[in-house]
N, C-alpha and C positions, 0 to 999 in steps of 0.2 A: 607460481602461486595463484590461487583461485580468487580473484578479487572482482568488484563490481565493473570495474573498467574492462577486465578481461571478457566478461560476460557480454558487455555491449560491442567489443570489438568481434566477437564470434556472430553476433547478429541472431542469437537463438532466442532472445528475450522477445515475447510478443505482446504487445499491447491487446489486451482482450476487451476492456470497456472503459468508460469515462463517465463520472458523474460530477455534481457541483453541490457543494454545502453552502449555505448562505447562514452566515453568523446573525446572532441577534443585533449587532450593530450594522448589518446591511451588506458586510465584506463576503465577497463570493470567493470560496476557496475549492480548486479543482482537485478530484482525487481521480487517480489513474490505477488499474488494475493490469498487472503484468502476469504472464506465465513463462516459466522456464522448465522445459521438460527434463532437463539434466538435475534439477533440484538446486536451490540457492546453498550457499555455505552458511546458511543461518537457520535456527530451528523455528518451528511453528510456535507462534505465541501462545497457543492455547494447550497443545498436548506435547510441545517440545520434540516433535518428531521432524521427519526432512520436510522442508517448505518447497513447495512448487509454484507458490503464488506469491506476489508482492503487491501489496496496496500501498501507493506512493501518495502522500498527503502533501500538497503544494500551498505554497502562499498565493495571494492574488496575482502576483507576478510571475507565477508558474516556476518558482524557485524553492529549493529546500533550504529554508533559513529557520532559525530561532529552533522553536519546539516541533516544527513539521519533518516530515522525513518517511521511510518505508517501515511498514509492519508486514511480517511475513506469516503466512499460513501454508497448511497442508491442504488437499483436497477436502478432507471430511469436515475440516473446521472453518472453512472459508465463509465468512458473512457475505450477504447480498450487499452489492455495492450501493445500490439505490435505497436499501434500509440504512447503510452506513452514512449516507448523506442527510440523515435527519439529525436535529441537535442532540437528543440523548445518545444516540448510537455513534455518532462521530466523534464525540469526546471519549466515549468508553473505548472504541477500537483504537483510536490514537494514543491514548494515555493509559489505557488499561485501568481505568478508575470507574 
């Protein structure tokens, strides 16, 4: 079975970059961008094709909790992580609204 744990155990997932989103309340949330050559078992959020990038939205404690978590993209639809770290883009990419 192809799961997130199997990806981590193989060590083929690569951290490509990191950015920080500062919420209007002052809370700082890390964003991490990962790449997987073999593709993730999830579809690209935009085109529904094979995803090779995962943008991971974390809580201020560097945990996936509540509404935080991963969003998957293909190479063509990958947004710039620094642009995502702005207020309007952060919520759009994380929640799709």
